[in-house]
N, C-alpha and C positions, 0 to 999 in steps of 0.2 A: 552583535550582528544577528538579524533574522533572516534564515532560510529556509527557502522550501524544497525538501525532497520527495521526489516523485516514485512512485512505483506502481506496479500492476501483476497479476496474477491471473490465471483460470482456472476453473473447475469443471470436472468431467460430467455433473449433474447438479441439479438443482436442488442439493440436498444441504439442511443446515450442519451437519457434520463437516461435511466438505468446505462449504463457506467458512467456517471457524478456522477449520484446520490450517487451510491456506492464507487466511488472511494472517494468521499468527504467525506462519512460517515466513510471511513476506515481512511482516511488522519486525521481528527477530533479526531477519537479515539488515532490513535498513540500519536497525540500530549498531549490529556488529559493526558493519562496513563503515558507519559515519561515527563511532565510539562516542553515541549518546546514552543519556541515562534518562528516565521518566521525567526529570526536574526540567531537562532541556527541551522537553517538547511543549509547543506553545498551544497546539490543538493539529486533529486530525480530521481531514475531509476524506471521507470515502463516498465512491461512486460505484454502483454495479449496473451492468447492461440490464434490461427490461425482464431478460427471460431467467433471472436470479429475483426470487420472492419469499423463500423460504426462510431466512434467517438474517439477521443483521449483522454487517461484517463488525460493526462498533462493538459488539458482545464479545467478539474474540479480542479486540482491542483492550478491551476493559479488564479482559480475565488473566492478561500478562501481569506478573505481579509488579505492583509499583506503579500500574498505570491508572487504577479505579478513578483516579481524579483528574487524568488527561481529560480535557473536551474534545469529545468527537462527535461527528455527524456524518448521516449517511444520508444518501440521494441515489436518484438513478440518473444513467447518463442519457444522453441523448439518442434516440432511437433511430441510428443514420444505416441506411440500407447496405448489407455487405459488411459492417463492422463486424469487429472479433465477438463471438458470442461467448457467454458463461464467462464474462472479465468482470474483475474487481480491481478497482484504480484506486489509489491512495495520494494524497498530498499531506506530508506532515510538515508543521511549521515548527521550525527549531532554531533556538537559541544557539550559535555556535561560532567560533571563531574562523572556522574554516572558509575558504575562497568559494565563489560560486564554481569553479573548475574542480575545487577538490571535492566537492559534494558527490556521492555514490548512488546514485539513483539505481533502482531495483526492479528487472523485469524476470519473472519466472513463468514456467510452464509455457503455455502458448501467447504468453503477451510478449515473448522476446520479439516478435514482429514487430510491435508497436515501435519501438526505438532501438533498432539494433546497433545504432552507434553508442547508444549507451550502455547495452548488455556490453559490447566488445570492451567497453571500459572499465565495467563491473568486474569483468573476469583477469583484468590486467594483475 
């Protein structure tokens, strides 16, 4: 079965090191909570708000051991007024036996405001 796993995080400034670090933390938490292996991953789609331009979050994903062959792609999120700034969002397509309800979506830092319903589930 193919499932989508969502996640998001934020950074405090548009600096490559922050983008890479927070993206890696997010991805590792998605992997941990959903008990995934690199071979389970079909692809990773990453978007950032338009205020993040100093680094590609996909670079952080490819730097995780075993992930160098996982297809990743970056794009910018829609520039909607009053949207959460400095935000990195991911959609990870995975092969899994987990049901839709069992998937653990991950929202970190200021991104917890995006889906408080899923954050509560993640922390159970």
